[in-house]
Every structure is written in C-alpha cells, then in structure tokens.
C-alpha positions in Angstrom: 123.4 70.4 7.4 121.2 67.9 5.9 123.2 68.3 2.6 126.5 67.7 4.5 124.9 64.8 6.3 123.8 63.2 2.9 127.2 63.9 1.4 128.9 62.2 4.6 126.5 59.0 3.8 127.6 58.9 0.3 131.3 59.2 0.9 130.8 56.4 3.6 129.1 54.2 1.3 132.1 54.6 -1.4 134.6 54.0 1.2 136.1 57.6 1.5 136.0 57.5 5.3 138.2 60.4 6.0 135.8 62.5 3.8 132.8 60.9 5.4 134.0 61.9 9.0 134.8 65.5 8.0 131.4 66.1 6.2 129.6 64.3 9.3 131.3 66.7 11.8 130.4 69.6 9.6 126.8 68.6 9.5 126.8 68.1 13.1 127.7 71.8 13.5 124.9 73.2 11.4 122.2 70.3 11.2 118.7 70.9 12.6 118.4 69.5 16.1 116.0 66.5 14.8 118.8 65.5 12.5 121.7 65.2 15.1 120.8 61.8 15.9 121.2 60.8 12.4 124.3 62.4 11.9 125.8 60.8 14.9 124.6 57.4 13.5 126.8 58.0 10.2 129.6 59.3 12.3 129.3 56.0 14.3 129.3 53.9 11.3 132.3 55.6 9.8 134.3 55.5 12.9 133.3 51.7 13.0 134.5 51.2 9.6 137.8 53.0 10.6 138.4 50.4 13.5 137.6 53.1 16.2 134.9 51.0 18.0 134.9 53.0 21.4 134.6 56.1 19.4 131.7 54.5 17.4 130.0 53.4 20.7 130.1 56.9 22.1 128.7 58.4 18.8 125.9 55.9 18.6 124.9 56.2 22.5 124.9 59.8 21.9 122.5 59.2 19.0 120.2 57.0 20.7 119.9 59.3 23.8 118.8 62.1 21.4 116.2 60.0 19.6 114.9 59.1 23.2 114.9 62.5 24.3 113.4 64.1 21.1 111.0 61.0 20.4 112.4 60.5 16.6 115.1 61.0 14.3 115.2 63.2 11.0 114.9 61.5 7.8 113.5 58.4 9.4 116.9 57.2 10.5 116.1 55.8 13.9 116.6 52.0 12.9 120.0 52.9 11.3 121.1 54.5 14.4 119.7 51.6 16.7 121.8 49.0 14.5 124.8 51.2 14.3 124.8 51.1 18.3 124.4 47.5 18.5 127.3 46.7 16.1 129.6 49.2 17.5 129.0 47.7 21.0 129.7 44.4 19.6 133.0 45.5 17.8 134.1 46.9 21.2 133.7 43.6 22.8 130.6 44.6 24.8 128.7 41.6 23.7 126.0 41.4 26.4 125.1 45.2 25.8 125.2 44.6 22.2 122.7 41.6 22.4 120.5 43.8 24.5 120.7 46.7 22.0 119.9 44.5 18.8 117.1 42.9 20.7 115.7 46.5 21.5 116.5 47.4 17.9 114.4 44.3 16.6 111.6 45.0 19.2 111.2 48.5 17.9 111.3 47.6 14.3 108.7 44.9 14.7 106.4 47.3 16.5 106.6 49.8 13.4 106.1 47.1 11.2 103.0 46.0 13.0 101.4 49.3 12.6 101.8 48.9 8.6 98.6 47.6 7.5 99.5 46.5 3.8 101.3 43.2 4.0 103.4 43.6 1.1 104.6 47.0 2.5 105.4 45.4 5.9 107.4 42.7 4.3 109.4 45.3 2.3 109.9 47.5 5.5 111.3 44.2 7.3 113.3 42.6 4.4 113.9 45.2 1.6 115.2 47.9 3.7 119.0 47.2 4.5 118.9 48.2 8.1 115.8 46.6 8.9 117.1 43.3 7.2 120.4 43.4 9.0 118.8 44.1 12.3 116.7 41.1 12.0 119.7 39.0 10.8 121.7 40.0 13.9 118.9 39.3 16.1 118.8 35.7 14.7 122.5 35.4 14.8 123.1 36.7 18.4 119.9 35.9 20.0 118.7 32.9 18.0 115.4 34.7 17.2 113.5 33.1 14.2 113.1 35.4 11.2 109.8 36.9 10.9 107.6 35.5 8.5 108.1 36.4 4.8 
C-alpha cells in the first residue's frame, strides 16, 4: 500500500495524473488504516490538478475526518492533507470554508512548530517544508495574516 501511495505521489509530481489516480486508488484498497488519510490527500491533489474540485473536496474532507478520528496520519502527511482540503475548497468556490480550513491548518502548523525547541529546525519546518510554506503563504493571502518571523 505504501509503495503504491509513493508511486502515486511521484506520478502526480511529474504530471501523470491518470497514473497517479490509478495508483492512489490501488493504494487506498491495500494501505494500512493510518495511511488512508494521506492516500486520500494525494487523491485530492490529483483530482484538483485534473480540474475536479468537487471530487477533490470529497476526498480531502474524508481525509481530514480520518485524521481527526485516528489522531494522526501516516508518513507525517497531516499538513499536506489540510492544505489540500483548503485549496480544494477554494477551487470549488467555497471561499469562506477554504478560509476557515487554511486558518485551521495554519494554527495546527504553528502549534506543532511551537513544540520544536531548536529555532533553526523550527524555521525549516515553517519555511522549507513545501506544504508548510504554502499554508503560511495562503493564510497570509486569504486572511491577511503576517508571516511568522524567519
């Protein structure tokens, strides 16, 4: 399951959306329960890239619900899933819900970062991890939030 999920991510990143969707669906069928949310996050990103915003929202909503129910997400993909949900909601035209989702994602990210004792590691988490940086950028753009100190 994890191998198919990783393959789906690779295919998504190189632009093979059909292949990525196929592998994500295969991964979903065999992945460990803790990884289902992450697989659904990948599927949401694929569907968003395909222009299927409503399908992306459905996958992302399911993913976020699973994270809440299980208290986590495999391969540390919670921030990725939350960002995918906010962007899917925005693409679907549900801007108030998207703004709420990005605010929640930002708050969760900042709470995690506050627990990182080393200032250099904390800054890398916030600004070098792509989904973290994108979450903060969207929170600033959509909500007018100032960016955390560098």
